[in-house]
C-alpha positions in Angstrom: 49.0 50.9 78.7 52.2 49.6 76.9 53.2 53.2 75.5 52.2 54.5 79.2 55.0 51.8 80.7 57.5 52.7 78.2 57.1 56.3 79.1 57.6 55.6 82.7 60.4 53.4 82.1 62.0 56.6 80.1 61.2 58.9 82.8 62.9 56.8 85.2 65.9 56.3 83.2 66.4 59.0 81.2 69.7 58.7 80.1 68.9 55.6 78.4 66.0 56.9 76.3 66.9 60.7 75.6 70.0 62.7 75.6 70.7 63.6 79.1 70.4 67.5 79.9 73.7 68.5 80.0 74.7 71.2 82.3 77.9 73.6 82.1 80.0 75.5 84.4 78.9 79.0 83.8 81.7 81.0 82.6 81.9 84.9 82.3 81.7 86.7 79.0 84.9 88.3 80.0 87.5 88.3 83.1 88.8 91.2 84.6 90.7 89.5 87.5 91.1 86.4 89.5 91.3 86.4 93.4 93.1 83.6 94.9 91.5 81.2 97.4 93.7 78.1 98.1 96.0 75.4 97.3 95.9 71.9 97.5 98.9 69.1 96.6 98.6 65.2 95.9 101.4 63.2 97.3 104.2 62.2 95.3 103.8 59.5 93.1 100.7 58.5 94.9 99.6 55.0 94.4 96.0 54.8 93.5 93.9 51.8 91.9 97.2 49.9 90.8 98.6 53.0 89.3 101.1 55.6 90.1 99.7 59.0 90.0 101.5 61.9 88.5 102.0 64.1 85.1 98.7 65.6 85.9 98.5 67.8 82.5 95.1 68.8 81.8 91.7 69.1 83.9 88.2 69.6 83.2 84.8 69.8 85.4 81.8 67.0 84.7 78.9 69.5 86.0 76.4 66.7 85.6 78.3 64.4 87.6 80.0 67.2 89.9 83.0 65.3 89.4 86.6 66.4 87.7 88.6 64.8 85.1 92.6 64.9 84.9 94.7 63.5 82.4 97.8 61.9 83.0 100.9 62.5 80.3 102.8 59.4 81.7 103.6 57.8 77.9 102.5 54.4 79.5 105.7 54.5 81.2 104.3 53.7 84.5 101.1 52.7 83.7 99.2 52.7 80.4 97.8 56.1 79.3 94.9 57.0 81.5 92.7 59.9 83.1 91.6 60.0 87.0 88.3 61.2 88.0 88.0 63.2 91.5 85.9 65.3 93.7 87.0 68.8 94.8 85.3 70.1 98.1 85.8 74.3 98.1 84.2 77.7 98.4 84.2 81.0 98.2 86.8 81.1 101.7 88.8 77.8 101.5 89.8 75.0 99.1 89.2 71.7 101.3 90.1 68.7 99.8 90.9 66.9 96.7 89.6 63.0 96.6 90.5 60.8 93.7 87.4 58.7 92.8 88.6 56.7 89.9 91.1 56.0 87.1 90.3 54.9 83.2 92.9 53.8 80.7 92.3 55.1 77.1 92.5 52.6 74.5 93.6 52.7 70.9 91.0 52.2 68.1 91.9 48.4 67.8 90.9 48.1 71.7 94.5 47.9 73.3 96.1 50.3 75.3 98.6 52.9 74.1 102.2 51.9 73.7 105.6 52.8 75.3 108.6 53.9 73.1 110.1 50.2 73.6 106.9 48.5 72.7 106.3 51.1 69.3 109.8 49.3 67.9 108.2 46.1 67.9 104.2 46.8 67.6 101.4 48.8 65.6 100.1 51.7 67.7 100.7 55.0 69.0 103.0 56.4 72.0 100.9 58.9 73.6 101.8 62.4 75.0 98.7 63.4 76.6 98.3 66.9 77.6 94.9 68.1 77.4 91.4 67.2 78.3 87.8 68.1 77.9 84.3 66.6 78.9 81.9 66.9 75.8 79.2 69.2 76.9 76.9 67.3 74.5 77.2 63.6 76.0 79.7 63.4 78.5 82.2 61.8 76.5 86.1 62.5 76.9 88.0 64.4 74.4 91.9 64.5 74.7 95.0 65.4 72.8 98.4 64.3 72.2 101.6 66.2 71.3 102.6 63.2 69.1 106.5 62.6 68.8 108.7 64.4 65.9 111.6 61.9 66.6 109.3 58.9 66.1 107.3 60.4 63.7 104.2 60.3 65.1 101.8 63.1 64.6 99.8 64.9 67.3 96.0 64.2 67.7 92.7 65.2 69.2 90.4 61.8 70.1 87.2 61.3 71.4 86.7 58.3 73.9 83.6 57.2 75.9 83.9 57.8 80.2 85.7 54.2 80.5 88.4 55.2 77.6 87.1 53.2 74.7 87.9 54.8 71.3 85.1 56.9 69.2 86.6 59.5 67.1 89.8 61.3 65.7 89.5 64.9 64.6 90.7 65.1 61.3 93.3 67.4 61.1 95.0 69.6 58.0 98.4 68.5 56.6 99.8 71.3 58.2 100.1 69.5 61.6 101.8 66.6 60.0 105.5 66.6 61.8 108.8 66.7 60.1 111.7 64.5 61.4 113.9 66.8 59.0 112.7 69.9 61.5 111.6 72.0 58.7 108.0 72.2 58.9 104.9 71.1 61.3 105.1 71.2 65.0 108.3 71.3 67.0 109.1 68.1 69.1 107.0 68.5 72.7 105.4 72.0 71.7 102.4 70.5 69.8 99.0 70.5 71.1 98.7 71.7 74.9 95.7 73.5 74.7 91.9 72.1 73.7 88.4 73.9 74.7 84.8 73.8 73.3 82.9 76.9 72.7 80.1 77.5 75.6 77.8 76.2 73.3 79.3 72.8 72.6 79.5 73.4 68.8 82.9 74.0 68.0 86.5 73.4 69.1 89.4 75.5 70.1 93.1 73.8 70.0 96.4 75.5 70.5 99.9 74.7 69.8 102.3 75.1 72.7 104.8 76.8 70.6 105.7 77.8 67.0 106.1 75.6 64.2 109.3 75.0 62.7 108.3 77.0 59.4 106.9 79.8 61.2 109.6 81.1 63.0 112.2 80.8 66.1 111.3 80.2 69.6 110.8 82.4 72.2 113.9 83.9 74.0 114.5 86.1 77.3 115.1 89.0 74.4 112.1 88.3 72.2 108.7 86.5 72.0 107.2 84.1 69.4 104.3 83.6 67.1 102.2 80.3 67.2 98.7 79.2 65.9 95.5 78.9 67.7 92.6 76.9 65.4 89.2 76.6 65.3 87.4 73.5 64.2 84.0 72.3 63.8 83.5 68.9 65.5 84.0 66.8 62.6 87.5 68.4 61.9 86.5 71.6 59.2 88.9 74.5 60.1 87.0 77.4 60.5 89.7 79.6 61.4 93.1 79.8 62.6 94.7 83.0 64.3 98.2 84.0 65.3 98.9 84.5 69.1 102.1 86.5 70.4 104.1 84.3 72.7 105.8 86.6 75.5 109.3 86.3 75.5 111.0 84.0 78.5 110.7 86.4 81.8 114.0 85.5 83.1 117.5 84.6 81.7 118.5 80.6 82.1 121.9 79.7 83.5 125.1 79.2 81.2 124.3 76.8 78.9 121.0 75.8 80.6 117.5 75.4 79.3 114.4 77.6 79.2 111.1 78.0 77.2 107.7 79.5 77.2 104.5 78.5 75.6 100.7 78.1 75.8 99.9 75.0 78.2 96.3 75.5 77.8 93.3 77.3 76.9 89.5 78.0 78.2 86.8 79.4 75.8 84.8 82.5 77.1 82.6 82.8 74.2 82.9 81.9 70.3 85.9 84.4 69.6 87.2 85.0 73.5 89.3 82.7 75.8 91.6 82.6 78.6 95.1 81.6 77.7 97.8 80.1 80.2 101.4 80.7 79.2 103.9 78.8 81.2 107.7 79.3 80.9 110.3 77.0 82.9 113.7 78.5 83.4 116.5 76.4 84.4 119.3 78.1 86.7 122.9 77.5 86.8 122.5 74.5 89.5 120.1 72.8 87.3 116.9 73.7 89.2 113.9 75.0 87.4 111.7 77.8 88.2 108.0 78.2 86.4 106.7 81.6 85.5 102.7 81.2 84.7 100.6 84.2 83.4 96.8 84.2 82.5 95.8 86.2 79.3 92.4 86.8 78.0 92.5 87.0 74.1 90.0 88.0 71.5 90.2 86.4 67.9 87.7 88.9 66.7 89.5 91.2 64.0 92.4 88.9 63.6 93.7 87.4 60.2 92.6 84.0 59.4 96.1 82.5 58.9 95.1 79.2 57.7 96.2 79.4 54.1 99.4 80.7 55.1 102.4 78.0 54.7 104.7 80.1 56.9 104.2 83.2 58.9 107.7 84.3 58.0 107.4 87.6 56.7 103.9 87.3 56.0 101.4 90.1 56.9 98.7 89.8 59.2 97.0 91.0 62.5 97.8 89.2 65.7 94.9 88.2 68.1 94.4 90.8 70.8 95.9 90.0 74.0 95.5 91.4 77.8 97.3 90.3 81.0 94.5 89.1 83.6 97.3 87.5 86.2 100.7 87.1 86.8 100.6 84.4 89.4 104.2 85.8 90.6 102.1 88.6 92.1 100.6 86.1 94.5 103.9 85.6 96.2 103.1 81.6 96.8 105.7 79.5 98.2 105.7 77.7 94.9 104.3 78.1 91.6 105.0 74.7 90.0 104.7 73.2 86.2 100.7 74.5 85.8 99.6 73.1 82.6 95.7 72.4 83.1 93.2 75.1 83.6 89.4 74.6 83.9 85.9 76.2 85.1 84.0 74.7 87.9 80.9 75.1 89.8 79.8 78.6 90.6 80.5 80.1 93.9 78.3 81.4 96.7 78.3 84.9 95.5 77.4 83.5 91.8 80.8 84.1 90.1 82.8 81.5 88.2 85.4 79.3 90.1 88.4 78.3 88.2 91.0 75.5 89.2 94.8 75.3 87.6 96.9 71.8 88.0 100.6 71.2 87.6 102.4 68.7 86.0 105.1 67.3 88.5 106.7 65.2 85.9 107.0 62.5 88.3 109.9 64.2 89.8 110.3 64.1 93.5 111.7 68.1 93.1 108.4 69.0 92.1 104.9 68.8 93.1 101.2 68.2 91.8 99.3 71.2 93.2 95.7 72.5 92.3 95.0 76.4 92.8 91.8 77.2 93.0 90.3 81.2 92.0 87.5 83.2 92.1 87.0 84.9 88.6 86.1 88.3 88.6 83.9 89.3 85.8 
């Protein structure tokens, strides 16, 4: 009788007695095109549960809960480092609404919230620059990445947390990703971990740098592209492979003495060796305003050189990953394409095709917007 009661209890509370059956949004093996469905925007500096919403740099879909997660890159300046939960309503014809449903602060290993730059000067801990977020397909925990800070000597990291933000694990990284204040090696400041994706089976993880490391060559310009690294990890941090990705040249010329860049802002795995890559470029005009250029590529690492043993890519011989343009968002003629930094598959649409959502980081600026763009993926 006791065994029967235990069995019944497990049946009623499955998640407490056995691993919950994970569901994943189905992704195509390859993508031939993207059809734009619609857009939603969040109000500038919207207040939600005692926090200021903004800086949304990553997004992912939690299929078991039919819920989305969105990470803020607020460096604990407005509120402690955090992520939001939301419900998105859409179908094949329209993008209907976005409703925030919750917020959780990420905690450091000692249980405290992450620090501001001012607090870092007098306390132990880390100043976060959180740029990417994924729901673990095995257990629903949250993985997230920080770019670190070269000026403060803070290395980038990938960490795992519970759904309510409590620290679980830090992915071990090779010395290659250690920052250098002398700018001789390691990731460039604000150009480190921007992309993170589990493979469809959830067994391994891809991590991408936004731009080239100091030792690998110059940044892209309007005249030439650059090369950065995409790394394939096991869940416990073993490097399975590392590959050279060819960044495009900056697609427009900035104003005299003004800023421009181009880099990977997110990746999304299609298979063990294929993924979607979002390149985002910001170009400053003479009047100081910015225009963003965003392109989605499909890449394949099969046949590319494993470069993990190359200390520098300068003058090295290697084979780049294969790359194909899927969509240039400029072709959509939208009123604005803002600073898009997050990308995630969503639930299947009524015709069986996968949905894809992009999200922009407004940098908490009144001159920018938090936009979510919805697409149908054409397999």
